[in-house]
C-alpha positions in Angstrom: 96.1 89.1 83.5 99.2 88.8 85.4 99.5 92.4 86.1 96.0 93.1 86.9 95.2 90.4 89.6 98.5 89.3 90.6 98.6 88.3 94.7 101.7 88.8 96.5 101.9 84.9 97.7 102.7 83.9 94.0 106.1 86.1 94.3 106.6 84.8 98.1 106.2 81.0 97.2 109.2 81.1 94.8 112.1 79.5 96.1 110.0 78.6 99.5 112.0 77.1 102.2 111.1 74.8 105.3 113.0 77.3 107.3 110.6 80.2 105.9 107.6 78.0 106.9 109.0 77.7 110.3 109.4 81.6 110.6 105.9 81.9 109.5 104.3 79.5 111.3 105.4 80.5 114.6 104.7 84.0 113.7 101.1 82.9 112.9 100.3 81.0 115.9 101.2 83.7 118.0 99.4 86.2 116.0 96.2 84.0 115.9 96.2 84.0 119.7 96.7 87.5 120.1 93.6 88.3 117.4 91.6 85.6 119.7 90.5 88.3 122.4 90.7 91.5 120.1 88.2 89.5 117.3 85.8 88.7 120.3 86.0 92.4 121.4 85.8 94.1 118.3 82.2 92.3 117.8 80.8 92.5 121.0 81.8 96.5 121.0 80.0 96.5 117.6 76.7 95.0 119.1 76.9 91.6 117.2 77.6 88.3 119.1 81.8 87.4 119.6 81.6 84.6 117.0 80.9 87.2 114.1 84.4 88.7 115.1 86.2 85.4 115.2 84.4 84.3 111.6 86.2 87.7 110.3 89.1 87.3 111.5 89.4 83.3 110.2 87.6 83.8 106.7 88.6 87.3 106.1 92.5 87.2 107.3 92.5 84.2 104.9 91.6 85.6 102.2 93.3 88.5 102.5 96.5 86.7 102.9 96.3 84.8 99.8 94.9 87.6 97.3 96.6 90.4 99.5 99.4 92.6 97.6 101.7 92.7 101.1 103.7 89.8 102.0 103.2 90.1 105.7 99.7 92.1 106.4 97.2 90.5 109.0 93.6 91.0 107.7 90.5 90.9 110.0 88.3 92.8 112.1 89.5 96.0 113.3 88.8 99.2 116.2 88.0 101.8 113.2 85.2 99.9 112.0 83.4 99.5 115.5 81.1 102.3 115.7 80.4 102.5 112.2 79.1 98.8 112.7 77.5 100.1 115.7 75.4 102.2 114.2 74.5 100.4 111.1 73.2 97.6 113.1 70.9 99.9 115.6 69.3 101.8 112.0 69.1 98.8 109.8 69.9 95.4 111.7 72.4 92.4 111.2 70.8 92.4 107.8 71.8 95.5 106.6 75.2 95.2 107.8 75.7 92.2 105.4 74.0 93.9 102.6 76.6 96.9 103.5 79.6 94.8 103.7 78.9 93.5 100.8 78.8 96.4 98.8 81.8 97.9 100.6 83.2 94.6 99.4 82.3 95.1 95.2 83.9 99.0 95.5 87.0 98.0 97.3 87.4 95.5 94.3 86.4 97.9 91.7 88.8 100.7 93.3 91.6 98.1 92.6 90.5 96.7 89.6 90.7 100.2 87.8 94.0 100.9 89.8 93.0 103.5 92.0 95.1 102.4 95.1 97.4 105.2 94.5 94.6 108.1 94.8 93.9 106.7 98.5 97.2 108.7 98.8 95.5 112.0 98.0 93.3 111.7 101.6 94.4 114.5 103.8 96.5 113.5 106.8 94.7 115.3 109.3 91.4 113.8 108.1 92.8 110.3 108.8 94.3 111.5 112.4 90.6 113.2 112.9 88.3 110.4 112.8 91.2 108.0 113.9 91.0 110.0 117.5 87.2 110.5 117.3 86.9 106.9 116.8 88.9 106.2 119.8 86.9 108.3 122.0 84.1 106.6 121.1 85.3 103.2 121.8 86.4 104.1 124.9 83.1 105.3 125.9 81.0 102.7 124.5 83.2 100.3 126.6 82.4 102.2 129.9 79.5 99.9 130.7 81.0 96.7 130.6 84.3 98.0 132.2 82.1 99.1 135.4 80.0 96.3 135.1 76.5 98.6 134.4 73.6 96.8 134.0 71.1 98.3 131.1 69.9 97.4 127.9 71.8 97.7 124.8 73.8 100.9 124.2 71.8 103.8 121.8 74.1 104.9 119.3 75.5 108.2 119.5 77.5 110.2 121.5 75.2 112.2 123.8 72.8 109.2 124.2 75.8 107.0 125.5 76.6 109.6 127.9 72.8 110.0 129.1 72.7 106.1 129.3 75.9 106.0 131.5 74.8 108.8 134.1 70.7 107.2 134.2 72.5 104.2 135.2 75.3 105.1 137.2 73.5 103.5 140.3 74.0 100.0 138.4 78.1 99.8 138.9 79.3 96.6 140.1 82.2 96.7 142.2 83.4 93.6 141.7 83.5 94.3 138.0 85.5 97.6 138.5 88.1 95.8 140.6 88.7 93.2 137.9 88.6 95.6 135.0 91.1 98.0 136.7 93.3 95.3 136.9 93.2 93.9 133.5 93.9 97.4 132.2 96.9 98.1 134.3 97.9 94.7 133.5 97.9 95.4 129.8 98.7 99.0 129.6 101.8 98.2 131.8 102.8 94.8 130.4 106.4 94.4 130.3 107.7 94.5 126.3 110.0 92.2 127.2 107.7 89.5 127.9 105.2 90.9 124.9 107.0 88.9 122.3 106.7 85.5 124.1 103.9 85.9 126.1 101.4 88.5 125.0 99.7 90.7 127.9 96.0 90.6 126.4 96.3 86.7 126.5 97.9 86.3 129.9 95.1 88.8 131.3 92.7 87.1 129.5 93.2 83.5 130.9 93.8 84.6 134.3 90.7 86.8 134.4 88.8 83.9 133.1 90.1 81.3 135.6 89.4 83.7 138.2 86.1 84.1 137.3 85.3 80.4 137.1 87.3 79.4 140.2 85.6 82.4 142.3 82.7 82.1 140.4 82.8 86.0 140.7 79.2 88.2 140.1 80.3 89.5 136.6 79.1 89.3 133.3 80.5 86.7 130.8 80.4 85.9 127.3 78.2 82.9 128.2 76.0 84.9 130.9 75.3 87.5 128.3 75.2 85.5 124.5 75.2 82.0 125.5 78.5 81.1 124.2 80.3 80.3 121.1 79.2 78.0 118.6 82.0 75.4 117.9 81.9 75.4 114.2 81.5 77.7 111.3 78.2 79.3 110.5 77.0 77.8 107.1 76.7 79.7 103.9 73.4 81.9 104.3 72.4 84.5 101.3 71.1 87.9 103.3 67.6 89.0 102.6 67.7 91.9 100.2 65.4 94.8 100.8 65.3 97.2 97.8 64.1 100.1 99.5 66.6 99.7 102.5 69.4 99.6 99.7 69.4 103.4 98.8 70.1 104.1 102.3 72.9 101.6 103.0 75.0 103.4 100.1 76.4 106.0 102.3 77.4 103.7 105.0 78.8 101.4 102.5 80.9 103.9 100.9 82.4 105.2 104.2 83.3 101.3 105.2 84.8 100.9 101.8 87.1 104.0 102.1 87.8 103.4 105.6 88.8 99.8 104.9 91.0 101.1 102.0 92.9 103.6 104.1 93.6 101.5 106.8 94.5 98.6 104.8 96.7 100.7 102.5 98.4 102.4 105.4 99.2 99.1 107.5 100.9 98.0 104.0 103.0 101.2 104.0 104.2 100.9 107.8 104.5 96.9 106.9 106.8 98.1 103.7 108.9 100.3 106.2 109.4 97.5 108.5 110.4 95.1 106.0 111.8 96.6 103.1 109.7 95.6 100.8 106.6 97.1 98.0 103.3 96.3 98.5 100.9 96.5 95.3 98.3 98.7 96.5 95.4 97.9 93.9 96.0 94.2 94.2 95.6 94.9 98.2 92.2 96.6 97.9 91.0 93.7 95.7 92.0 91.4 98.2 90.0 93.2 100.8 87.3 93.3 98.4 87.0 89.6 98.1 87.5 89.5 101.7 84.2 91.8 102.3 82.2 90.3 99.6 82.4 86.6 101.3 82.8 87.0 104.7 79.1 88.4 105.3 77.8 85.5 103.9 78.9 83.7 106.9 77.8 86.1 109.0 81.2 87.9 109.4 81.7 91.7 109.7 83.9 94.4 108.0 87.6 93.3 107.4 90.6 95.5 106.5 94.3 95.3 107.4 95.3 95.2 111.1 98.2 97.7 112.1 98.9 95.8 115.6 98.5 92.2 114.2 100.9 93.2 111.3 103.8 94.3 113.4 103.6 91.9 115.8 103.8 89.3 112.9 107.0 91.1 111.4 108.5 91.2 115.0 108.2 87.6 115.4 109.4 86.4 112.1 106.6 86.3 109.5 107.8 86.6 106.4 105.3 85.8 103.9 101.6 85.2 103.7 101.5 82.0 104.6 102.0 83.4 108.4 98.3 85.0 108.0 96.8 81.8 106.8 98.4 80.1 109.8 96.7 82.9 111.9 93.6 82.2 110.3 93.7 78.3 110.6 95.1 78.8 114.3 91.9 80.9 115.0 89.9 78.3 113.7 91.2 75.3 115.6 90.7 77.3 118.6 87.0 77.7 117.8 86.4 74.1 117.0 88.6 72.5 120.3 87.9 75.8 123.0 85.1 77.2 122.4 82.9 76.1 125.1 85.8 77.6 127.2 85.1 81.1 126.0 81.7 81.3 127.8 83.5 81.9 130.8 85.6 84.8 129.7 84.5 88.2 131.4 83.4 91.3 129.6 85.5 93.0 131.9 88.6 91.8 130.4 87.2 92.3 126.7 86.4 96.2 127.8 89.7 96.8 129.2 91.9 95.3 126.2 89.7 97.7 123.9 90.1 100.6 126.0 94.0 99.8 125.9 93.5 99.7 122.4 91.8 102.7 121.8 94.1 105.1 124.2 97.1 103.3 121.7 95.2 104.2 118.3 95.2 107.6 118.0 98.1 109.7 118.1 97.0 112.5 121.4 100.0 114.8 120.3 98.1 115.9 117.5 96.2 118.0 119.5 99.6 119.7 121.1 100.9 119.9 117.2 97.8 121.6 116.1 99.0 125.1 116.4 101.9 124.7 114.5 99.6 123.4 111.5 98.5 125.1 108.6 95.2 126.8 110.2 93.3 124.6 107.3 94.6 121.5 108.3 94.2 122.1 112.2 90.3 122.8 110.9 89.8 119.8 109.1 91.4 117.8 112.2 89.2 119.4 114.4 86.0 119.2 112.4 86.6 115.7 111.7 87.4 114.8 115.1 83.8 116.5 116.7 81.8 115.5 114.0 82.9 111.4 114.3 82.5 111.7 118.3 79.3 113.7 118.1 77.1 112.3 115.0 79.0 109.6 113.4 81.7 108.6 111.3 79.9 108.9 107.7 79.1 112.5 108.4 82.8 113.0 109.6 84.4 111.7 106.5 82.2 113.3 104.1 82.1 116.7 105.6 86.0 116.3 106.1 86.6 115.4 102.7 84.5 118.6 101.2 85.8 121.0 103.3 89.6 119.6 102.9 88.7 119.9 99.0 87.2 123.5 99.7 90.2 124.8 101.8 92.4 122.9 99.0 90.7 125.0 96.2 91.1 128.0 98.5 94.6 127.4 98.9 95.6 126.7 94.8 93.3 129.8 93.9 95.4 131.9 96.5 98.8 130.4 94.4 97.4 131.3 91.3 98.0 134.9 90.2 97.5 137.5 87.1 99.9 140.3 87.3 99.3 143.3 84.7 102.3 145.6 83.8 103.1 147.8 81.0 105.6 146.4 78.4 108.7 148.2 78.6 111.7 148.7 75.9 115.2 150.6 76.5 115.4 153.6 74.3 118.5 155.8 74.0 117.6 159.6 73.7 120.2 162.9 74.0 119.7 164.8 77.3 118.0 168.2 76.5 120.8 169.8 78.9 123.8 167.9 78.4 123.4 166.7 75.1 124.7 163.1 76.0 123.1 160.1 75.0 121.7 158.1 77.7 119.5 155.2 78.2 115.9 155.2 79.5 113.3 152.4 80.0 109.9 153.8 78.5 107.0 151.6 78.1 105.8 150.7 74.6 102.7 152.6 74.3 99.0 150.5 73.8 100.9 147.1 74.7 100.0 145.6 78.5 101.9 142.4 79.2 99.7 139.9 81.6 102.1 137.7 84.0 99.9 134.5 84.6 100.7 132.0 87.4 99.8 128.6 89.1 97.2 126.7 88.3 94.2 127.9 85.9 91.0 125.8 87.3 87.1 126.9 88.1 88.7 128.2 91.7 91.0 130.9 90.1 89.5 131.1 86.5 88.1 134.7 87.9 91.5 136.1 87.9 91.7 136.0 84.4 88.9 138.9 84.7 91.5 141.4 84.9 92.6 140.8 81.3 88.8 141.5 80.1 88.5 144.8 82.0 92.2 145.8 80.7 90.2 146.5 77.2 88.7 149.4 78.8 92.3 151.1 78.4 91.9 150.0 74.8 95.3 148.4 74.4 96.4 147.2 71.0 98.3 144.7 72.0 97.6 142.0 74.8 100.4 139.9 75.9 99.7 136.7 78.0 103.3 135.2 79.3 102.0 131.5 80.6 105.2 129.7 81.0 104.2 129.7 84.9 100.4 128.8 84.2 100.6 124.7 85.3 97.2 124.0 84.0 94.0 124.8 82.5 90.7 123.8 83.2 86.9 123.9 81.2 86.2 127.2 83.1 89.3 128.5 82.4 89.0 128.1 78.5 85.3 129.4 78.7 87.0 132.7 80.5 89.7 132.8 77.7 87.2 132.4 74.8 85.1 135.3 76.4 88.4 137.4 76.5 89.3 136.5 72.9 85.9 137.6 71.7 85.6 140.7 73.7 89.3 141.7 72.5 88.4 141.1 68.7 85.5 143.7 69.0 87.6 146.3 70.8 90.6 146.0 68.1 93.2 144.2 70.2 95.5 141.5 69.1 96.2 138.9 72.0 99.9 137.2 71.6 100.1 134.3 74.0 104.3 133.4 75.1 105.8 130.7 76.9 103.0 128.0 76.9 103.7 124.4 78.5 103.5 121.1 76.8 100.3 120.3 79.0 98.7 123.8 78.4 99.3 123.9 74.5 97.7 120.5 74.3 94.6 121.2 76.2 93.9 125.0 74.5 94.8 122.8 70.8 92.3 120.6 71.7 89.8 123.3 72.5 90.7 124.7 69.0 91.7 128.1 71.0 94.9 128.6 69.9 93.6 128.9 66.2 91.1 131.6 66.9 94.7 133.5 68.0 96.4 131.9 64.9 99.7 130.5 65.1 101.8 133.4 64.4 100.8 134.9 67.7 102.0 131.9 69.8 105.6 132.9 71.1 108.3 130.9 72.5 109.4 133.6 75.2 108.7 137.1 76.3 111.4 138.4 73.7 109.6 136.8 70.5 106.6 138.3 71.7 108.1 141.9 72.0 109.4 141.8 68.4 106.0 140.5 67.7 104.1 143.5 69.6 106.2 146.0 67.5 105.8 144.5 64.5 102.0 144.6 65.0 101.9 148.4 66.0 104.6 149.3 62.9 102.0 147.4 60.3 99.1 149.4 62.1 101.1 152.7 61.7 
């Protein structure tokens, strides 16, 4: 079981010293403080109470550090889930989100258990950057209500619905909130990098804005006025109400949460590897994400994954082992237990400013400029995923983006595959009719055709083999299939080849195959295709095939 389930912490604790603990503890405390406003902001933006974000950061962060496959990755709620959580809560309620998250956790754990961590790397980069940019746009859009202090009911899910709500209620803008939001936004966005390591901008701005709101009794919305504050204890373990009728509808968003969580956590781990010169275990990381997403919802938490910004902060501040992530969770727990009553004074304006800055930084906006440099297929996937994320939802975007990416990839691979026909030629010596000199000539061998087959022969390209079948109308006596550059075969290709063998026999033509690679030979032998051709007609190279063709023609004559 060691190789299947082996958390990184087991290796990290070997030879663990007090010096390492000091580095982990100091980094963990700082990351925990930074995670405080982010966790609450993510929850509020997702349409749930702020304590849900704290619970997720505490419980999921702890479990991901204990069972994870990375030394320094920090887990918790992230901005990538905001839109998806909001839409799920709007449609199926908090109970539906809980079931959905548990389902996603099970999927994540199974992905890790069956060692599918490496498969995540095959998700196209344009797809990831496309939905990331789309999510960033939606986060900024949904935060405009709190940024401008507008007073209307719960936002409706959807791009156009949000735009309509903002337009209809534009008269409710609160000037005091706008001033406070603008101050927070610019302070966070332009916070000096030299101070960020010891005094993180979001924390300083959060404290100052909260003090100002309390001292001057500013007429702005706060956590207390909107949500009634934050409880000073963890909620009890609660079993969700299971609705079999809703289960089938939750499968699609659950798959999206699992896919998104897997991609983000592994990307986070890869970036962390580059910063500390280490190598994470992707399968163990997925299992840890699965455990966290299975357990956390029972305490009212949200979907969790690897948090890149918090992970980078952990590394830059000296975090060396998963102990830093554990300390980060304990720090948040202590803050929740001891300082929860003060949270009611936190203005929503500062949280919206934090999220808008975070959204602006989470997307690579330079991708839009680089689109003209990309292959057309990649540009299409990026734009399609971006637009579908913004206009519809992340589930539709990911599903459509993957389908289009697969179709374009199939088309690309089929273009790379080729079947070229050419007569088999040989060099002969003849006496010139005029000069009577002996000269060499290259002449075709009558009744013999050579087909040079290259690329991946799969269902998208198998029809190209029809060229060989059509050549039977020329009544050749020998068909040579040069397959040295054929890199793979699938069931569709085997069916087409079987048809070719059957029709060539009917026409009295003999098929020779030369240059088979090991993979193609195994596939054809397993399908009993080589038996139908006979072993003496399977040749190592074109030269041997040429000799065999001569022998066949000679025997027939």
